[in-house]
C-alpha positions, 0 to 999 in steps of 0.5 A: 927490135923493140917489143912488149912482152906480156905474161898472164898466169894464176898462182896461189899466194897464202892459200888464195889464188891470184891472177898475175899479169905483166907487160914488159918492154923488151929489145932484141938484136941480130939473130934474136930480132930476126927470129922474133920478127918471124915468130907467130903471135898466137903461140907461147914463147920463152925468153932468156936475157937480162934486165937493164935500165931504159935509155932515159933512166925511167923504167926497165927493159928486158934484153932478149938473149934467147927465144924459144917456143914453149 
């Protein structure tokens, strides 16, 4: 399953608050793909895995190895 994960938060950098936003392409296989297909989009989820190059060598893809509700 190909998905896009999104993250948004606020951090303090050198005493100044900063808004952080990130979208990242991701893939899931097998049981993780099944769990992701059933996941509610209005809930927060945590993912563990690893980063790899995309098939065409342009960009990064996050390979999901575990999914859990936070």
